[in-house]
N, C-alpha and C positions, 0 to 999 in steps of 0.2 A: 308511510312514515309513522312509527309509533311514538308514543309520548315518552317513553323511557329513553334516557340518553345512549349514545353509542361511544364507546371508549376506544380511541386509537392510541396505540402504544409506539411511539417513535423510538428507533434504535439506530441501526447503521443505514438509515434511509431518510436523510435529513432534506427532504424536498417535497414539493406539492405536486409537481408534474410526474407523470407515469409512476403513480404510487397506488398500487392496487388495493392495499389495505385502507388507504384513505378513501378511495372511491366506494369501497363496500360500507365503510362506517357512515359515509355521508348519506347513503341510501336507506340507513337503518334508523336514524333518529338525530336529534340535536346533538352536537359533537363535543366531546371532551378530548383534547389533545394533550397527551402526557409524554414527558421524557423523564426517565429515572437514571441518574448517575449511579451506576451499579457499583457499590462498595462491598459486595459479598466476596467471601474468600475463595469462591470457586472461579471468579473471573480474573483473568490476567490483567493487572492494571495497565492503563495506557501509559506510554512513555511521555516524556516531557514535551516533545515536539507535537505528538498527536493530541495531547491535552490542550496545547495552544490552539490548534486547529479546531478542536471540538468547541472550544469557547467562542471563537469567531463564528463557526458554523451554527451553533445554537442561537446566537444573537440574530444572524440573518434569518434563520427558520422562524424565530418568535416574531420578527417584524413582518415577515411574509405572511404568517397566519393572521396577525393583527390587522393587516391591510385588507384581508378577505373577510374580516369580521369575526375571526375566531380569537382563540387565546391558547397559549402553550403554558400548561401547568408543569413546573419543574420540581422534582423531588430528589432527594439523595438517600440511598440506603439499599436494602436487599428487595429486588423485585418480587421475590417469592412471597414476601409479606406485604409490600406496598401495593402491587397491583390488584389483588384480591380486595384489599381494603379500600382503595379508591373506587373500584367497581361497586362494592357494597355501600359505601357512604354516599355515592352519587346516584344509587339506584339504577346503574347501567344494565341494560338487557342484552347488549352485545359488545363484545371485545374483539378487536382486530389488530394484528401486527404482521410484519413481513419477516420472513425467516432469516435466520443465521445458521451457520453450518458447523461450528465447532462443537465438540462434545459437551461442554458445559451448557451452552446455549440450547442445544437439542434437549438435554435432560431437563433443564428449567422449563422449557416450552411444554414438554410433555406433562410435567408436574402441574403447571398452571392450568393447562386445559383440563385436566382432571378436576382440579379444585373449582374452577369456574363452572364446569358442567354440573358438578355436585351442588352447586349454588343456584342451579337453573338459569345460568347465563350462557347464551349462545357465544361461541368463540371460533374464529377462523384465522387461519395464517395463510400467507401468500408469498409467492416468488417475486421479488421486486429488483434483485441485484445481480441475477445471472440470466444468460440466454436459456440455459437449460438447467434443471435441477440435477444435482449430482448422480442421482439414481436413474435419471431418464436415458442417458447415453451409456450403452453397454456393449461389450464384445459379442461376438456370434455365439460365444459360450455363456452369454447372459452374466457376464462378470465385469469387474471394473477394468478400465484400461490402465496399463502401466507405462505406455509410450505415447508421447504426445502426437506424433504424425498421424498415426491410425485413429487416435481419438478425435483430432480436428477434422479428419476425413469424414468421420461418422457424423460429427456435428453438422458439416457442411451438406451432407446428404439429407438431413432432416429439413432443408429448406430455409428460407428466410425467417428470422425471428419475427414474432408478432409486433404489430405496430405499437408505439407507446401511447399511454393514455394522456389526455389533455389536462392542463392544470384546471382546477374547479374554479368556477366564476366567483363563488362566495361560499362562506362556511357559516353554518348556523350554530351559534354557541349555546351550549348548555349551562345552566347556572350551577355554580359550585357552592356546596355547603360552607357556611362561615368558618367552621372548624378546620376544614381542609384548606380554605384559602389562607388561613393564618399560617399554614405550614408551607405555603408555596415560597419557592426560592427565586431570586433573580439569577441570571447567568453568572454575574459577579460573585454571588455568594458561594459558588462552586469552587472558587479560587483555582481555576485551572491554569491561568497564565502566570509565568514567573514574575517575581517583584524584586527580589533581593538575592542575587542581582537579576536585572532584567536583561536576559540574553536573547530576547526574540526580536530584536531590531531588524536583522537580516530577514527573518521570516516575514515580517510585516512589509518589507520592501518587495519581496519576491511574490507574494501570494495575495489573492482575494478569495478567501473561503466563502462558501455559500452557493446556493443554487444559481443566482445570477453570475457570480464569478465562474462557475463551471460552464455555463452557457457561453459566456464571453471567450473563455479559453478554447472551447470547442470550435466556435466560430472563427477565431484567429487561426487556429491549426488547419481546419478545413479550407479556409480561404487563402491561406499562404504557405505556411510552414510544411504542409503535406507534400509539396512539390519535391520530388527526389527522395522521398521517405524511405524507399526500399534500400538505398544505399546510404543516405545521409543520416539515418537513425543511429548509425555507429560512430558519428562524429561528434564528440563533446564540445568541439570548438565552434559548432554551428547551431542555430536554433531550429533543429530538425526533428524534434520529438514533440508529442502532444501535451505532455506535462499534465495529463488529466488524472493520473493515478491517485492523488490525494482526494480529489473530488468523487472519484469512484469508491475510494476506501470509506468515505463517510456517507455514501449514498446520495450525494448532492446531484448527480446525474446517473442514469442508468445505462448499461451497455446497449439497451434496445434504442435509446435515444441517440447514442453515438453512432450506432450502425445505421439507422435509417436516415439521419441527417447527413451523413458521409455519403450514403448511397444515393440520396436525393441530389446532393451537389454534383456528384459525378454525373449522374444522368442528365442534369440540366446544363452541364458545362460551367458550373459556378465554382470550380475548384481547379487549381492548376496541377493537382496530382493526377497520376495516370492510374489505370486500372490496376497495375502491378503494385503501385504505391498503396492503393487502398486495400488490396488483398493482403499485402504485408502487414499493414496497420491492423487489419482485422485478425490476423493470426497472432499478434500480441495480445489482443483481447482474448483470444483463444487460450494463450498460455495462462492468463488469469483464471479462466473458466477451468482449465485442467488442474490448476493448483487447488481450486475448491473441490474438484472431483477427487483429488488425492487426499485432502483434508477430510473430507467426509468418510472416506473408506479407510483412512489411517488417522484416527484421532489424536494420536501422539506425535504428529508430523513436527512440531516445533521442538521436541525434547528427545525423540526416539528415532534412531536410525531407521530409515525405511528398509535399507539392506542391512539386516541384522549382523552380517559379518563384520560390519564396521564397529560393532560393540568391542571388539578385541583390538581396536586400533591403539597404537601406543603414541599418543599426543604428547608433544612437549608442553611442559608447564612454564612458558616463558613469559612471565608478567611484565618484564621490562619491554620485551618486543611487542605484546599486546598493547601496552600503554603508548608506545612510540607510534604504532599503527593508529590507535584511536585519535591521537593528537595531530596526525599527519606530519610526523617527523621520522619517517623511515629512511629518508635519503634518496628515495625513488619518486621522482616528481609527479608522475601520473597518479601514483597511489596517494601521495600526500595531497595533491590537488583535490582528489575525490573526497578524501576524508575532511578536508577543510570546506569544501563545498557543502558537504552533509552538515557540518557543525554551523556554517553561516547560514544557510537557506532551508535546512531540514529536508533536503533532496539531493540525490546523486544520479548522474546520468547512467542509464542502464549498461552501457559498455563499460563504464568505469566501475559500476558495482561488480561486474564479473571480474575485472582486473584486481580490485581491492580485495575481493573475497578470495581469489585464487592465491594472491600473495599471502594473505593470513593463513589460509589452510595449507597451502603446499609449500611455499618457501619458509614460513615460520613454523609449519607443522602444528598449528593451534587448532583445537577442536572448533569445528563449524558453529557449534551452539554459542561460543563466546562472541563470534561476529554477529549471529542472528540476534543475540541479546542487545548488542550495541546499536544495531540498525533499529530494533524495536523501540529503543529509548530515544533515538535521534531523528528518525524519519517522520515526516508529516504523513506519509502514505503507508506507515507500518501496517502491514495487512496480515491477518492471522493465517492466511493461506499462501499468498504469494511470497512473503518473506521466508518462512522455512523452506518451502518447496524450492525456492531459487538457491538458497544456501546449500541444501542437500544436493542439488543438481551439480553445483560447483565442486563440492566435496567428493562427489562420486558415489555417495551413499544413498542418493534418491532415485526416483523413478525417472526413467529416460536420462540417466545421468551422464554428464560428461565423463569420457574415459578417464580412469585414474591417471594415465600417462599424459593427459592434457594439462599442461602447466603454463599459464599465461606468462610471458616475459614481459614485465612492465616497460622495459626500454623499447622493444620492438613494437609493443602494442602502442605506446605513446607516439613513437615515430610514424606509425601507420595511420593512427586516427586523429592525431593532433600534430600534424607535420610541422607547423609553424609555431607550435608552443603557445597558441592563443589561449587555450584552456588552462594550461599550467600557469601562464603569467597572470591570468585573471585571479587565480586563487593563491598563488605563491609570488607575491609581489617582490620578494627579496631576489628572485631569479629573473626579474622582468628585463634587464639589460643584458642577459646572457645571450650569446649568438645562437641561431636556430640549430646549428650543428650540435651543440652540446646541451641544449635545453632539457633533453631527456637523459643525459648522462654527464652531469656537471663535474663528477669526479675525474673524468677523462680530459677536461678542459685544461690547457696549459696555464701556468701561473700568470702569464700576461693576459690571457682572456679573463680570467677570474678577477684579477686586479682592475681591468677596464670595466667590468660589470660591477665592481665594488662588493665582491663576495670573498669571504674567508671561510672555507669549508670547515665544518665543525664549529663554527661560530655564528655566521649568519644563516647558514643552512646546513643541516647534519650531513655527515658522511654516511654511506649506506650501512645500515645496521647488520646486514648479512650479504654475503657474496651470493649472486644468483646461481652460479653453477653448483656451489655447495648445497644450497637450500633445495635446489631442483633435484640433485641426485638423492639427497637424504629422503626427500618426499617419495621419489620413485622406488627407493629401496623399501620403505616402510609400507607403501601400498602394495608392492609386489609381494612382500612377506605376508601380508594380510590375506591376499587372494590365493596364496599357495596352501594356506592352512585348511 
């Protein structure tokens, strides 16, 4: 260990366990832990829900670092200017961070490495948040994959991921110069949480951000909810999903940790899940990996059609329909329940994400980018790879995309995956007293049934904003015309 400090730059890796950059920095010198709220114009600003999560996650990280004897320095600004300045003012001889994979982050990292090296500072970056780097898994022709199944098969052929790193026992804190300490911010100074109005009450009830919260969520899932996951994951009326996505998004837990904890529990008989449940769960982790593979090789994934034929698509400019969709007022209960779950909790069940996305894109013929943007602002797990990759998949413009003629029927989807209307009633209380037979098609309920349930359609709950048959045929015609050009 040298006398010069080692600078660790936290980003989307807000944890102490299985953090390779942290381990490397600990071995180099007394530690400076740094987080920079990036306000540079090159970064896509976080949405409101993700900002709330970041606030809570940073608080948890700061407390965890302090408990180990360290300190988290928080700054706000452009990392291209701030990181070299902190390294220079602290006399750091080594800088480490864990990689990100969007274009702006990659270009920033390259520039920072060159700047630091020119200042005779050693710098290293690491993979902390993926099982494999996006460039490590290639086709036989040494190119990127475009279809998930062969991609995932290639990943599985690489064998088990490496074991996660343990949490450090203690952190040696480097002294901060007085001038730099005066610039240090508290998490509250970042103003990440809403105040007027405070709309985050549902988020606070639903989530425990931070590394400890991630571990608790994983243990609860592996210990109970994973049972029947292979089939149950499509049921929004049941607690059958892991709900680990926001913890992964902010790096409070790594896919390696999830993988090995689940595998160990299965081998020891400490989980009610079957081998089939575990394999299906791992394939969902695989979709996240595939999304980052796509993002790395297609930097414009959030704004540019992967299939450029879709550039000629004639989207409707239906602002009224988009607003109704955003507010959960389309008149289709499974769609509206999903959008209201999103607004209340910052999360939406994955099956319902597909249904709501299909309704917006196909039935309302609205550009997928409008939906991706709404999810980016309202999801606590708004992910730079997973979010656009999944929206493009539903739209038919993405890699391994759903066929253009696949149009999810929100009524039959609701009846199949929420047969008793438990999910709908949870988020649309105005329909709570409606009979199961009509819970997913209230416009077909006789007047007596509606009266008994205390519902006046168009007043207590909206009538459908579009006829499903009309919307479906309009979409099929538009998509078919696009593909025939």
